[in-house]
C-alpha positions in Angstrom: 156.6 53.7 -6.2 155.5 53.0 -2.6 151.9 54.2 -3.4 151.6 52.2 -6.1 152.9 48.8 -4.7 150.2 49.5 -2.1 147.5 49.9 -4.3 148.6 46.6 -6.2 148.5 44.9 -2.7 144.9 46.0 -2.1 143.9 45.1 -5.4 145.3 41.8 -5.2 143.5 41.2 -1.7 140.0 42.3 -3.1 140.6 39.9 -6.1 141.7 37.1 -3.9 139.2 37.7 -1.0 135.9 39.3 -2.6 134.0 41.8 -0.5 130.9 39.5 1.2 128.0 42.2 1.8 125.9 39.6 3.2 127.7 37.8 6.1 126.3 38.1 9.4 128.4 36.9 12.3 125.2 36.5 14.6 123.9 34.2 11.6 127.0 33.1 9.3 125.2 30.8 7.5 121.8 32.4 6.8 120.5 32.9 3.8 117.3 32.5 1.5 117.5 29.8 -1.2 115.4 29.4 -4.3 115.2 25.9 -5.6 114.3 25.2 -9.1 112.9 21.7 -9.8 112.1 20.4 -13.0 109.7 17.9 -12.4 108.6 16.8 -15.9 110.3 17.8 -19.5 109.1 17.4 -23.2 111.1 19.0 -25.8 109.1 22.3 -25.5 107.3 22.1 -22.5 108.5 21.9 -18.8 106.7 21.4 -15.6 108.5 23.5 -12.9 108.4 23.7 -9.1 109.9 26.7 -7.4 110.4 26.8 -3.5 111.8 29.8 -1.4 113.6 28.6 1.4 114.1 31.2 4.6 117.4 29.5 6.2 118.1 32.5 8.3 117.9 31.9 12.0 116.2 35.2 13.0 115.6 37.5 10.1 112.1 36.9 8.4 110.3 38.4 5.5 107.6 40.8 6.4 104.9 42.3 4.6 104.6 42.8 1.5 106.3 39.7 1.1 108.8 38.8 -1.6 108.4 39.5 -5.4 110.5 36.9 -7.3 111.8 38.1 -10.5 114.2 36.5 -13.1 115.3 37.1 -16.9 114.6 34.7 -19.6 117.4 33.6 -21.9 114.9 33.5 -24.8 111.3 33.6 -26.0 110.3 31.4 -22.9 106.6 32.1 -21.6 104.6 30.9 -18.6 101.6 28.8 -19.9 100.0 28.4 -16.6 100.7 28.9 -12.8 99.5 27.5 -9.3 100.0 28.9 -6.0 101.3 32.3 -7.4 100.8 35.0 -10.1 102.4 37.4 -12.1 101.7 41.1 -11.9 101.6 41.5 -15.6 100.5 39.1 -18.7 102.5 41.3 -21.3 102.2 41.2 -24.7 101.1 37.7 -26.0 99.6 38.6 -29.4 102.6 36.7 -31.1 101.3 33.2 -29.7 98.6 31.8 -31.3 96.0 29.5 -29.6 92.7 29.3 -27.9 94.0 29.9 -24.6 96.9 32.6 -24.0 99.7 32.3 -21.9 99.5 33.3 -18.1 102.8 35.6 -18.9 104.6 36.6 -21.9 107.1 38.9 -20.2 110.9 38.4 -20.4 111.4 39.9 -16.8 108.6 38.4 -15.0 107.6 39.2 -11.2 105.9 36.7 -9.6 103.9 37.5 -6.2 102.6 34.6 -3.8 98.5 34.3 -3.8 97.0 35.4 -0.8 95.4 33.4 2.1 91.7 31.9 1.0 92.7 31.7 -2.6 90.5 29.4 -4.5 91.3 25.6 -3.9 92.1 25.0 -7.9 95.0 27.4 -7.6 96.6 26.3 -4.6 99.5 23.8 -4.0 101.5 22.7 -0.9 103.3 25.9 1.2 101.8 28.4 -1.1 99.4 31.5 -0.3 101.0 33.3 2.4 101.0 36.6 1.0 104.7 36.3 0.2 105.6 36.3 4.3 108.3 33.7 5.6 109.0 33.3 9.3 112.6 32.6 10.5 113.9 29.1 10.9 114.0 29.3 14.7 110.8 31.4 15.3 108.3 29.1 13.4 109.9 26.3 11.3 106.5 25.3 9.8 106.2 28.4 8.0 109.6 29.2 6.8 109.3 27.9 3.0 107.0 29.1 0.4 106.1 27.2 -3.1 104.6 27.2 -6.4 104.1 25.3 -9.8 104.0 26.4 -13.3 104.1 25.0 -16.8 106.5 27.0 -19.2 107.4 26.4 -22.8 109.3 28.3 -25.6 107.6 30.9 -28.2 110.7 30.6 -30.7 110.4 29.1 -34.0 113.7 27.0 -33.9 112.0 24.2 -31.7 114.4 24.6 -28.9 112.7 24.0 -25.5 112.9 26.2 -22.3 116.0 27.1 -20.5 117.0 28.2 -17.0 116.7 31.6 -16.4 119.1 34.2 -14.7 119.6 37.3 -12.9 117.2 36.0 -10.0 115.9 38.8 -7.6 113.6 38.6 -4.7 112.3 41.9 -4.6 113.0 42.5 -1.0 115.7 45.3 0.1 119.0 44.0 1.2 119.0 41.0 -0.5 121.4 40.2 -3.6 121.1 36.7 -5.4 123.6 34.6 -7.1 123.8 32.7 -10.1 122.0 29.1 -10.4 124.0 26.2 -9.2 123.1 23.0 -10.5 122.6 20.4 -7.4 121.5 16.8 -6.9 117.9 16.1 -8.1 115.3 17.1 -5.2 113.2 14.0 -4.3 109.7 14.1 -3.0 107.7 11.7 -1.2 104.1 10.4 -2.2 101.6 8.0 -1.1 102.4 9.0 2.9 106.1 8.4 2.6 105.9 5.1 0.8 107.1 6.0 -2.4 109.7 8.5 -3.6 110.3 10.5 -6.9 112.7 12.8 -8.2 113.0 15.8 -10.1 114.6 15.8 -13.8 117.1 18.5 -12.8 117.3 20.9 -9.8 119.1 24.2 -9.5 120.0 26.6 -6.4 119.8 30.1 -6.3 121.4 31.5 -2.9 120.3 35.1 -1.7 122.4 37.0 1.2 121.3 39.9 3.3 123.2 43.1 3.6 121.9 45.7 5.9 124.2 48.3 4.1 122.3 47.6 1.0 118.9 47.4 2.7 119.2 50.9 4.2 121.8 53.6 4.6 120.1 54.4 8.1 119.5 52.2 11.3 115.8 51.4 12.0 116.3 51.2 15.9 118.1 52.1 18.5 119.1 51.3 22.4 118.9 53.3 25.5 120.6 52.1 28.6 120.2 52.9 32.4 121.1 50.8 35.7 119.9 50.9 39.3 123.2 52.0 40.7 123.3 54.9 38.4 121.2 58.0 38.2 122.3 58.5 34.3 120.0 57.5 31.7 122.1 56.8 28.5 119.1 58.0 25.8 119.5 57.0 22.0 122.0 59.5 20.5 120.5 62.6 18.5 119.5 61.7 14.8 120.2 58.1 15.4 118.0 57.1 12.5 117.6 60.4 11.0 116.8 64.3 11.8 113.6 65.9 11.7 113.0 68.2 9.0 115.9 66.6 7.5 115.8 65.9 3.6 114.6 62.0 3.2 114.0 61.7 6.8 110.5 60.1 7.9 107.2 62.5 8.8 107.0 62.9 12.2 103.9 63.7 14.6 104.2 65.5 18.1 102.9 63.5 20.8 99.1 64.7 21.6 98.8 65.9 17.8 96.5 64.0 15.7 98.4 62.2 12.8 97.1 63.0 9.3 94.7 60.9 7.4 96.7 58.8 4.9 95.9 56.1 2.3 97.6 52.8 2.9 98.7 51.0 -0.2 98.1 47.1 -0.3 101.5 46.1 -2.1 104.2 48.5 -0.7 105.0 49.3 2.9 103.6 52.3 4.1 105.8 55.4 4.3 106.7 55.8 8.1 105.2 58.5 10.3 106.7 58.5 13.6 106.3 60.1 16.9 109.0 63.2 16.9 111.7 62.3 19.1 115.4 63.1 19.1 116.3 60.1 17.8 113.6 59.5 14.9 113.9 55.9 15.1 110.7 53.5 14.6 111.7 51.1 17.2 113.5 52.0 20.5 114.9 49.3 22.6 115.7 50.1 26.2 117.7 47.8 28.7 117.6 48.5 32.3 119.9 46.6 34.9 117.2 46.6 37.6 118.5 44.7 40.6 121.6 42.7 41.7 121.1 40.0 44.2 123.5 37.5 45.8 123.8 35.2 43.1 121.8 36.5 40.3 121.2 39.9 38.5 117.8 41.3 36.8 117.5 42.9 33.6 114.3 44.7 32.2 113.8 45.1 28.5 111.3 47.1 26.8 110.6 47.5 23.2 108.8 50.9 22.2 107.1 50.9 18.4 107.2 54.8 17.6 105.6 54.0 14.0 102.1 55.3 13.9 101.4 53.3 10.9 102.9 49.9 11.3 102.5 47.0 13.3 105.0 44.2 13.5 103.7 40.7 13.5 106.1 37.9 14.8 109.1 40.6 16.0 112.1 39.2 17.5 114.9 40.6 19.2 118.6 39.2 19.0 121.1 39.9 21.9 124.7 39.4 22.3 125.9 39.1 25.6 128.4 36.9 27.3 126.0 36.1 30.5 123.4 34.9 28.5 125.1 31.3 28.7 123.8 31.5 32.3 120.0 32.9 31.9 117.8 31.3 34.3 114.3 32.8 33.5 112.7 35.1 31.1 109.4 36.0 32.4 107.3 37.3 29.3 109.0 36.5 26.1 110.0 33.2 24.4 113.9 32.6 24.0 116.0 30.5 22.3 120.1 30.5 22.3 121.7 30.8 18.7 124.9 29.2 19.7 126.6 29.2 16.3 130.4 28.8 17.6 130.4 25.7 19.3 130.4 25.9 23.1 130.3 29.8 22.7 126.7 30.5 23.9 126.5 34.4 24.0 123.8 35.1 21.7 120.0 34.5 22.0 116.6 35.3 20.4 113.8 36.8 22.2 110.3 36.8 20.7 106.5 37.4 21.6 104.4 34.6 23.1 102.0 33.4 20.6 98.6 35.1 21.1 99.8 37.3 23.9 102.6 39.7 22.7 103.7 38.2 19.5 102.3 41.2 17.4 104.0 44.7 18.5 101.1 47.3 17.7 101.7 50.8 16.2 102.8 53.7 18.1 100.6 54.6 21.3 99.8 53.2 24.7 99.8 49.5 23.2 102.9 49.7 21.2 105.0 48.4 23.9 106.1 44.8 24.9 108.6 44.4 27.6 109.8 41.5 29.9 112.4 40.8 32.6 115.2 38.2 32.6 117.0 36.4 35.6 120.7 35.8 34.9 123.0 34.1 37.3 126.4 35.7 38.3 129.0 33.7 36.9 132.2 33.8 38.8 135.3 35.3 37.5 133.2 37.2 34.8 130.5 39.2 36.3 131.3 42.5 37.2 129.7 46.0 37.6 132.8 47.8 35.8 133.2 49.2 32.3 129.4 48.6 31.2 130.0 44.9 31.3 126.1 44.5 32.4 124.9 45.9 29.0 124.7 44.2 25.6 127.2 44.0 23.2 124.8 44.3 20.1 121.2 44.1 19.9 119.1 43.4 16.6 115.5 44.0 16.2 113.7 41.9 13.3 117.1 41.3 11.7 117.8 45.3 11.8 121.0 45.9 13.8 120.0 48.7 16.3 122.6 52.0 16.8 123.9 51.7 20.3 125.9 54.4 22.4 129.1 53.5 23.2 128.8 55.5 26.6 127.3 53.8 29.6 125.6 54.9 32.7 128.3 56.3 35.2 130.8 53.9 36.5 130.5 52.8 39.8 132.6 55.4 41.9 134.3 54.8 45.1 131.3 55.9 47.4 129.1 53.1 45.4 132.2 50.4 45.0 132.6 50.8 49.1 129.0 50.7 49.7 128.5 47.3 47.7 131.6 46.0 49.4 129.9 46.7 52.7 126.6 45.2 51.6 128.7 41.9 50.6 130.3 41.8 53.6 127.3 42.0 55.6 125.7 39.4 53.6 128.8 37.4 54.3 128.4 38.0 58.1 124.7 36.8 58.1 126.0 33.7 56.1 128.7 32.9 58.9 126.1 33.7 61.7 123.1 31.2 59.5 125.7 28.5 59.5 126.9 28.9 63.1 123.3 28.8 64.3 122.5 25.6 62.0 125.6 23.9 63.9 124.2 25.1 67.3 122.0 22.2 68.9 119.8 24.5 70.2 119.1 26.4 66.8 115.8 26.6 65.2 116.7 24.3 62.4 117.4 21.6 65.0 114.5 22.1 67.0 112.3 21.9 63.8 114.2 18.4 62.9 113.8 17.1 66.6 110.1 17.9 66.5 109.6 15.9 63.2 111.5 13.3 64.5 109.2 12.8 67.8 106.0 13.2 65.6 107.2 10.3 63.8 107.8 8.3 67.0 104.3 9.3 68.2 102.8 8.0 64.8 104.8 4.7 65.5 103.3 4.3 68.9 99.7 5.1 68.4 96.5 4.0 66.5 93.7 6.3 67.7 91.8 8.6 65.4 91.0 11.2 67.9 94.1 12.9 68.3 96.2 14.9 65.7 99.8 16.4 65.6 101.5 18.6 62.7 104.2 16.8 61.4 105.6 19.0 58.6 106.2 22.7 57.4 102.9 22.3 55.2 100.6 21.5 57.9 100.0 17.8 57.2 98.0 16.2 59.9 99.2 12.5 61.4 96.9 10.1 63.6 97.8 9.5 66.9 97.6 5.8 68.7 95.3 4.8 71.4 98.1 4.4 74.3 97.3 7.5 76.2 100.3 6.8 78.5 102.7 6.8 75.6 101.0 10.0 74.3 101.5 11.9 77.5 105.2 10.8 77.8 106.1 12.0 74.8 104.0 15.2 74.9 105.9 15.9 78.4 109.4 15.6 76.5 107.6 17.8 73.9 106.8 20.4 76.4 110.1 20.2 78.3 112.1 20.6 75.3 110.2 23.8 73.9 110.2 25.2 77.3 113.9 24.7 78.1 114.4 26.3 74.6 112.4 29.3 75.2 114.3 30.1 78.6 117.7 29.6 77.1 116.7 32.1 74.3 115.5 34.5 76.5 118.7 34.7 78.4 120.5 35.0 75.5 121.6 38.5 73.7 118.7 38.5 70.7 120.4 38.4 67.3 118.5 39.1 64.3 117.6 35.9 62.4 117.6 35.4 58.6 114.3 35.4 56.7 114.4 31.6 56.0 114.2 31.2 59.4 110.5 32.9 59.7 108.9 29.9 58.6 110.8 27.7 61.3 109.4 30.1 63.8 105.6 29.8 62.5 106.2 26.1 62.6 107.1 26.0 66.2 104.4 28.3 67.3 101.8 26.0 65.4 103.2 22.9 66.8 102.9 24.3 70.3 99.4 25.2 69.8 98.6 22.1 68.6 100.2 20.2 71.4 98.4 22.3 73.9 95.2 21.2 72.1 96.1 17.6 72.1 97.0 17.9 75.8 93.3 19.1 76.4 92.2 16.4 74.2 94.0 13.7 76.3 92.9 15.0 79.6 89.4 14.7 78.2 90.0 11.0 77.1 91.1 10.2 80.5 88.5 11.8 82.2 86.0 10.0 79.6 87.7 6.8 80.2 87.5 6.8 83.7 83.8 7.7 83.8 82.9 5.1 81.5 85.0 2.6 83.7 83.0 3.7 86.6 79.8 3.3 85.0 80.8 -0.4 84.0 81.8 -1.1 87.9 78.4 0.1 88.9 76.6 -2.0 86.3 78.4 -5.3 87.4 77.9 -4.4 91.1 74.1 -4.0 90.3 
């Protein structure tokens, strides 16, 4: 009785909460929506506009594209079609007329036209070969449309009805029933006029990776600067060499066989022979740790010899993505779908630079580095915190090892603690030196202030002095006595500092003060040059004055 009761409870749970295969926690609202608009209607004919919207944040429809299909209720036929075409016409012999219908099949299969189709066959948002980008990556190309004229071939005079059993022809997608929604409104005359459909239905299609493929399409390997251990992709992550149903593989250095690639189907994968047998490998390497930041290098490698990945993307789940500071060679967009929780982001290639991941080989690699801020309270080297929780490539979740590179042992922890302590000592020394009136920082500010005093006193245009760290030149005045007086102050100040510094025990100085040292050296050389210039001017003025006196005497 107990087992029967348990089974009954489970049955009730599944009845109340049906299994939803299409839910993706990283894109909970993502779906592909088919919109069926009846734009004009008569008793026997309807003008239809069909639009396919990809409302997914990162998953896109790749080549060979969508193949839309449905079941007619009765004897409906497609008379004409623009922006798309059916794969077959079917048997239209029962329909009399000068022009046969475009398609008479009960289950038509529709394909998007290819780019470059004749203009009289095109409509808005058509002719992309069935390829749809994701909503985030390229919001201008996430919709595809076509138009058609349909009618009924039955003898009872009934008009066409809304079809059922829609399919997209893309692995992993399941479509629901058609739901009637408020009529779609269309803009005309540059938005000055609105028209609306006679009736509109929506069909929502959801994705399930389990339905798409029983095995993963990518894997993740891990490494870190603090460990000699590299965690590779697990053996047979995506299949095993020689196993029935596994992809064909070619050993590195061997010449792959010549194969005939089809136009309407994806080619059968031919991979480089690896332990994991995945077409895509993602490597996450914790490269470096700074005082306030840490750096990661991501590498994506294509091991498929017969396929490129255009407009690829990589979605990463990690709690520190909320504090990402810089991404060097990829574009990045956060996917914050849960309010203030910003732990998921999408990385994708820069257009015309690395937005296409080429087939396996020397060029089949893209990589970038990330700079992230160390968030106080959550950042740690322990328990694999620095590694991603989840990674997906083009919407396919990658298999990731639970094992991590060796955790920090006591020796490593002690070394890092000593490093942090030494950094703290350096910071304290820097603060003390900054508060010391004889520090380089204070001397630099003193020099800059006195330079401004000189600029205020003078207005001749033959003497110059440096006024800032970038080497700007400031003109001096004509008052030679004032110039000389302030120059003496300069010289005394610098000489006193030098003597004091020599009497002290040498202390290693932070790197940021190197620029200040260079500034002082440059200022000293400039002051020496200015002193020489002032002496020259004084002698010149004396000579000019003597010459004037002699003229007046004569």
